[in-house]
ROGU-415144 format. One record per atom (N, C-alpha, C): x, y, z; residue in one letter; residue number from 1; atom name. Coordinates in Angstrom, 2 decimals, padded with zeros to 5 digits. Each point is the difference from the previous one (the first is absolute). Layout:
> east north up res n atom
> X Y Z A NUM CA
...
This chain:
> east north up res n atom
> -006.10 005.15 -004.88 L 1 N
> -001.47 -000.44 000.15 L 1 CA
> -000.61 000.54 -001.16 L 1 C
> 000.28 001.13 -000.51 A 2 N
> -000.73 000.55 -001.12 A 2 CA
> 000.21 -000.79 -001.30 A 2 C
> 001.17 -000.27 -000.10 E 3 N
> 000.44 -000.97 -001.08 E 3 CA
> -000.56 -001.29 000.03 E 3 C
> -000.13 -000.67 001.14 A 4 N
> -000.73 -001.27 000.22 A 4 CA
> -001.39 -000.03 -000.36 A 4 C
> -000.60 001.22 000.06 L 5 N
> -001.37 -000.01 -000.44 L 5 CA
> -000.32 000.48 -001.29 L 5 C
> 000.92 000.81 -000.61 T 6 N
> -000.20 000.61 -001.35 T 6 CA
> 000.93 -000.47 -001.16 T 6 C
> 001.02 -000.77 000.34 G 7 N
> 000.89 -000.59 -001.06 G 7 CA
> 001.31 000.59 -000.15 G 7 C
> 000.96 -000.49 -000.51 F 8 N
> 001.28 000.59 -000.05 F 8 CA
> 000.88 -001.01 -001.03 F 8 C
> 001.27 000.50 -000.27 D 9 N
> 000.74 -000.78 -000.74 D 9 CA
> 001.30 -000.23 000.90 D 9 C
> 000.51 -001.25 -000.14 V 10 N
> 001.15 -000.37 000.95 V 10 CA
> 001.13 -000.69 -001.05 V 10 C
> 001.23 000.59 000.20 N 11 N
> 001.15 -000.48 -000.78 N 11 CA
> 000.72 -001.13 000.89 N 11 C
> 000.25 -001.15 -000.82 I 12 N
> 000.75 -000.99 000.67 I 12 CA
> 001.04 -000.32 -000.69 I 12 C
> 001.35 -000.02 000.69 C 13 N
> 001.37 -000.31 -000.50 C 13 CA
> -000.08 -001.62 -000.17 C 13 C
> 000.15 -000.22 -001.19 M 14 N
> -000.13 -001.61 -000.14 M 14 CA
> 001.64 -000.56 000.13 M 14 C
> -000.11 -001.43 000.06 L 15 N
> 001.43 -000.52 000.25 L 15 CA
> 001.02 000.30 -001.32 L 15 C
> -000.59 000.23 -001.00 D 16 N
> 000.96 000.25 -001.31 D 16 CA
> 000.46 001.25 -000.04 D 16 C
> -000.43 000.89 000.84 G 17 N
> 000.36 001.55 000.00 G 17 CA
> -001.08 000.92 -000.41 G 17 C
> -000.99 -000.61 -000.82 T 18 N
> -000.94 000.87 -000.39 T 18 CA
> -000.99 000.48 000.82 T 18 C
> -001.04 000.95 -000.40 T 19 N
> -001.05 000.57 000.81 T 19 CA
> -001.14 -000.32 -000.46 T 19 C
> -000.85 -000.59 000.76 L 20 N
> -001.44 -000.34 -000.50 L 20 CA
> -000.86 001.05 000.64 L 20 C
> -000.74 000.72 -000.81 T 21 N
> -001.00 000.85 000.75 T 21 CA
> -001.45 -000.91 -000.11 T 21 C
> -000.56 000.06 001.13 V 22 N
> -001.51 -000.70 000.23 V 22 CA
> -000.94 001.06 000.29 V 22 C
> -001.01 -000.01 -000.71 K 23 N
> -001.17 000.92 000.33 K 23 CA
> -000.93 -000.84 000.95 K 23 C
> -000.27 000.49 001.10 V 24 N
> -000.87 -000.55 001.04 V 24 CA
> -001.18 000.79 000.09 V 24 C
> -000.96 -000.50 -000.58 N 25 N
> -001.51 000.62 -000.05 N 25 CA
> -000.94 -000.47 001.14 N 25 C
> 000.40 -001.17 000.54 E 26 N
> -000.95 -000.52 001.00 E 26 CA
> 000.05 000.65 001.33 E 26 C
> -000.98 -000.09 000.85 V 27 N
> 000.13 000.30 001.29 V 27 CA
> 000.84 -000.86 000.74 V 27 C
> 001.10 000.61 000.68 V 28 N
> 001.00 -000.86 000.58 V 28 CA
> -000.24 -000.02 001.52 V 28 C
> -000.34 -001.25 000.45 N 29 N
> -000.01 -000.31 001.32 N 29 CA
> 001.21 -000.43 000.55 N 29 C
> 000.31 000.01 001.40 P 30 N
> 001.16 -000.55 000.65 P 30 CA
> 000.20 -001.37 -000.52 P 30 C
> 001.32 -000.31 -000.28 N 31 N
> 000.26 -001.34 -000.69 N 31 CA
> -000.61 -000.36 -001.33 N 31 C
> -000.36 001.00 -000.62 F 32 N
> -000.52 -000.28 -001.38 F 32 CA
> 001.09 -000.54 -000.97 F 32 C
> -000.27 -000.85 -000.85 T 33 N
> 000.87 -000.57 -000.91 T 33 CA
> -000.39 000.16 -001.43 T 33 C
> 000.89 000.55 -000.62 K 34 N
> -000.30 000.29 -001.57 K 34 CA
> 000.91 -001.04 -000.67 K 34 C
> -000.71 -000.80 -001.13 I 35 N
> 000.72 -000.94 -000.68 I 35 CA
> 000.39 000.67 -001.29 I 35 C
> 001.20 -000.10 -000.69 I 36 N
> 000.40 000.45 -001.28 I 36 CA
> 000.50 -001.27 -000.77 I 36 C
> -000.89 -000.45 -000.86 P 37 N
> 000.29 -001.24 -000.73 P 37 CA
> 001.10 000.14 -001.06 P 37 C
> 000.99 -001.11 000.21 G 38 N
> 001.11 000.07 -001.01 G 38 CA
> 001.13 000.80 000.35 G 38 C
> -000.02 000.65 001.12 K 39 N
> 001.20 000.98 000.44 K 39 CA
> 000.75 -000.53 001.18 K 39 C
> -000.22 -001.14 000.45 G 40 N
> 000.65 -000.70 001.12 G 40 CA
> 001.36 -000.65 -000.29 G 40 C
> 000.31 -000.88 000.74 M 41 N
> 001.39 -000.64 -000.35 M 41 CA
> -000.26 -001.00 -001.17 M 41 C
> 001.21 -000.22 -000.72 P 42 N
> 000.07 -000.85 -001.08 P 42 CA
> -000.33 -001.43 000.53 P 42 C
> -000.74 -000.94 -000.82 Y 43 N
> 000.10 -001.26 000.07 Y 43 CA
> 001.27 -000.81 -000.38 Y 43 C
> 000.62 -000.72 000.86 S 44 N
> 001.10 -000.61 -000.41 S 44 CA
> 000.08 -000.96 -001.01 S 44 C
> -001.10 -000.72 -000.02 K 45 N
> -000.21 -000.96 -001.13 K 45 CA
> -000.74 000.33 -001.06 K 45 C
> -000.27 001.32 -000.18 R 46 N
> -000.63 000.41 -001.28 R 46 CA
> 000.46 001.48 -000.29 R 46 C
> 001.25 000.06 -000.78 P 47 N
> 000.49 001.04 -000.34 P 47 CA
> -000.74 001.07 -000.48 P 47 C
> -000.17 001.30 000.07 G 48 N
> -000.80 000.96 -000.59 G 48 CA
> -001.47 000.12 000.70 G 48 C
> -000.22 -000.88 000.99 H 49 N
> -001.10 000.21 000.70 H 49 CA
> 000.03 000.43 001.41 H 49 C
> -000.90 000.87 000.44 Y 50 N
> 000.07 000.66 001.38 Y 50 CA
> -001.06 -000.32 000.75 Y 50 C
> 000.11 -000.08 001.33 G 51 N
> -001.11 -000.26 000.99 G 51 CA
> -000.71 001.38 000.24 G 51 C
> -000.97 000.05 000.88 D 52 N
> -000.59 001.28 000.38 D 52 CA
> 000.70 000.75 001.18 D 52 C
> -000.04 001.29 000.02 L 53 N
> 000.68 000.81 000.99 L 53 CA
> -001.25 000.42 000.88 L 53 C
> 000.18 -000.36 001.30 Y 54 N
> -000.78 000.29 001.10 Y 54 CA
> 000.37 001.29 000.79 Y 54 C
> -000.67 001.09 000.09 I 55 N
> 000.31 001.12 000.65 I 55 CA
> -000.85 000.15 001.13 I 55 C
> 000.48 -000.02 001.27 R 56 N
> -000.84 000.15 001.20 R 56 CA
> 000.04 001.43 000.52 R 56 C
> -001.04 000.60 000.21 F 57 N
> 000.14 001.37 000.55 F 57 CA
> -000.32 000.01 001.52 F 57 C
> 000.59 001.01 000.59 N 58 N
> -000.22 000.10 001.55 N 58 CA
> -000.54 001.51 000.20 N 58 C
> -001.28 000.06 000.22 V 59 N
> -000.54 001.46 000.12 V 59 CA
> 000.10 000.37 001.28 V 59 C
> 000.67 001.06 000.26 V 60 N
> 000.33 000.56 001.29 V 60 CA
> -001.18 000.99 000.42 V 60 C
> -000.72 -000.19 001.06 F 61 N
> -001.08 000.98 000.33 F 61 CA
> 000.71 001.02 000.98 F 61 C
> -000.41 001.17 000.15 P 62 N
> 000.52 000.91 000.91 P 62 CA
> -000.51 -000.44 001.50 P 62 C
> 000.93 000.09 000.95 R 63 N
> -000.32 -000.31 001.16 R 63 CA
> -001.05 000.91 000.79 R 63 C
> -000.03 001.24 -000.51 R 64 N
> -001.10 001.05 000.69 R 64 CA
> -000.02 000.92 -001.11 R 64 C
> -001.38 000.63 -000.01 L 65 N
> -000.24 001.18 -000.67 L 65 CA
> -000.60 001.16 000.75 L 65 C
> 000.37 001.07 -000.51 E 66 N
> -000.45 001.15 000.77 E 66 CA
> -001.45 000.29 -000.29 E 66 C
> -000.88 000.58 000.75 P 67 N
> -001.35 000.39 -000.16 P 67 CA
> -000.23 000.47 -001.44 P 67 C
> 000.73 001.06 -000.43 D 68 N
> -000.31 000.59 -001.30 D 68 CA
> 000.36 -001.03 -001.06 D 68 C
> 000.95 -000.83 000.11 Q 69 N
> 000.36 -001.07 -001.05 Q 69 CA
> -001.27 -001.04 -000.01 Q 69 C
> -000.58 -000.44 001.13 K 70 N
> -001.33 -000.87 -000.07 K 70 CA
> -001.03 000.69 -000.61 K 70 C
> -000.13 001.26 000.29 K 71 N
> -001.24 000.77 -000.67 K 71 CA
> 000.25 000.05 -001.53 K 71 C
> 001.16 000.27 -000.37 A 72 N
> 000.23 000.05 -001.45 A 72 CA
> -000.28 -001.48 -000.78 A 72 C
> 000.51 -000.99 000.90 I 73 N
> -000.37 -001.41 -000.68 I 73 CA
> -001.49 -000.30 -000.14 I 73 C
> -000.67 000.37 001.28 R 74 N
> -001.38 -000.28 -000.06 R 74 CA
> -000.70 000.91 -001.15 R 74 C
> 000.37 001.31 -000.29 A 75 N
> -000.51 000.79 -000.87 A 75 CA
> 000.18 -000.59 -001.49 A 75 C
> 001.24 -000.68 -000.20 A 76 N
> 000.24 -000.45 -001.22 A 76 CA
> -000.83 -001.43 -000.37 A 76 C
> -000.18 -000.72 001.02 F 77 N
> -000.84 -001.20 -000.20 F 77 CA
> -001.40 000.45 -000.18 F 77 C
> -000.54 000.94 000.76 N 78 N
> -001.35 000.45 -000.17 N 78 CA
> -000.11 000.55 -001.26 N 78 C
> 000.91 000.73 -000.68 R 79 N
> -000.26 000.47 -001.39 R 79 CA
> -000.07 -001.06 -000.95 R 79 C
> 000.85 -001.08 000.15 S 80 N
> -000.02 -001.09 -000.91 S 80 CA
> -001.20 -000.79 000.11 S 80 C
> -000.48 -000.05 001.17 K 81 N
> -001.41 -000.63 000.26 K 81 CA
> -001.05 000.54 -000.80 K 81 C
> -000.06 001.48 000.15 E 82 N
> -001.12 000.71 -000.56 E 82 CA
> 000.03 -000.16 -001.51 E 82 C
> 001.20 -000.16 -000.54 K 83 N
> 000.25 -000.09 -001.47 K 83 CA
> -000.39 -001.33 -000.56 K 83 C
> -000.14 -001.04 000.74 S 84 N
> -000.25 -001.32 -000.30 S 84 CA
> -001.50 -000.11 -000.03 S 84 C
> -000.35 -001.14 -000.63 N 85 N
> -001.47 -000.28 -000.06 N 85 CA
> -000.40 -001.04 001.16 N 85 C
> 000.65 -000.14 001.02 Y 86 N
> -000.49 -000.94 001.17 Y 86 CA
> -001.35 000.32 000.53 Y 86 C
């Protein structure tokens, strides 16, 4: 959940055996899709050209939080709210 809110890197094993590292800086909601242009499957009729790679993320939320965990989350959001200009 923390990574979904703050960003992370994901390593993807490609079909050719290479590893593609993708930086995800967006806030990732459940079923969020990130598109990487030109890193998908090759076009059969256009040698050397590739489609886009679609990466779908499944954010798993905890089923339950302990009271101290809830308190820490609320405190973190209150601090960020105080630092913003809302």
